[in-house]
RODO-2510 file (C-alpha; in nm, 4 decimals, decimal comma):
residues 73
     n   res          X          Y          Z
     1     m     0,0094    -0,0299    -0,0417
     2     g     0,2883     0,2126     0,0913
     3     n     0,4439     0,1753    -0,2383
     4     d     0,0910     0,3039    -0,4120
     5     i     0,0815     0,6143    -0,2142
     6     a     0,4140     0,6992    -0,3215
     7     r     0,3301     0,6542    -0,6915
     8     q     0,0651     0,9217    -0,6332
     9     f     0,2935     1,1544    -0,5358
    10     t     0,5494     1,1027    -0,8548
    11     h     0,4576     1,4329    -1,0468
    12     l     0,6219     1,6528    -0,7063
    13     p     0,9819     1,7042    -0,6654
    14     d     1,1653     1,4696    -0,4575
    15     d     1,1679     1,6357    -0,1518
    16     e     0,7768     1,7455    -0,1963
    17     a     0,6875     1,4203    -0,2634
    18     a     0,8215     1,2418     0,0436
    19     d     0,6643     1,5343     0,2941
    20     a     0,3682     1,4852     0,1321
    21     i     0,3857     1,0891     0,1763
    22     s     0,4803     1,1232     0,5264
    23     r     0,1810     1,3192     0,6139
    24     h    -0,0570     1,0830     0,4702
    25     v     0,1252     0,7999     0,6887
    26     e     0,1097     0,9880     0,9697
    27     t    -0,2500     1,1205     0,9717
    28     f    -0,4252     0,8062     0,8172
    29     w    -0,2026     0,4784     0,8897
    30     d    -0,2717     0,3336     1,2392
    31     p     0,0405     0,2993     1,4480
    32     r     0,1128    -0,0720     1,3576
    33     m     0,0807    -0,0273     1,0150
    34     r     0,3125     0,2428     1,1028
    35     g     0,5203     0,0514     1,2900
    36     a     0,5494    -0,2370     1,0279
    37     l     0,6688    -0,0020     0,7529
    38     r     0,9211     0,1494     0,9732
    39     a     1,0494    -0,2299     1,0137
    40     l     0,9943    -0,2708     0,6431
    41     v     1,2432     0,0341     0,6088
    42     a     1,4728    -0,0483     0,8741
    43     a     1,5491    -0,3887     0,7759
    44     g     1,5961    -0,2624     0,4267
    45     d     1,3636    -0,4390     0,2191
    46     d     1,4364    -0,3075    -0,1266
    47     s     1,0616    -0,3820    -0,2635
    48     l     0,9834    -0,0174    -0,1292
    49     d     0,9334     0,3034    -0,2968
    50     p     1,2767     0,5079    -0,2500
    51     l     0,9752     0,7959    -0,1639
    52     l     0,8543     0,6323     0,0951
    53     v     1,1982     0,5543     0,2517
    54     a     1,2762     0,8986     0,2213
    55     a     0,9365     0,9496     0,3870
    56     t     0,9263     0,7166     0,6483
    57     r     1,3298     0,8395     0,7983
    58     r     1,1386     1,1878     0,7756
    59     v     0,8724     1,0979     1,0184
    60     r     1,1354     0,9416     1,2041
    61     d     1,3829     1,2112     1,2581
    62     e     1,0695     1,4301     1,3176
    63     v     0,9731     1,2266     1,6094
    64     t     1,3712     1,2046     1,7772
    65     r     1,3592     1,5699     1,7101
    66     k     1,0704     1,6516     1,9044
    67     e     1,1697     1,3885     2,1758
    68     t     1,5008     1,5826     2,2068
    69     q     1,3024     1,9085     2,2297
    70     a     1,0291     1,7998     2,5096
    71     q     1,3543     1,6622     2,7026
    72     p     1,4804     1,9209     2,9983
    73     e     1,7642     2,0135     3,0028
***
């Protein structure tokens, strides 16, 4: 399903497409689906569209950034 979503955004520049895909995944996928996708990306599944992989990494990086900012110093 993720590859199908990625194909819907191929008309955009890669950076914009990855942002759009990551927003879609975060908005419409349940946590189990997002977790399964993260696991596939972490395992290096080469059947995943490169835009989907980039989007998944953006979400991971954004979550990490937010967690880091939320921690008291």
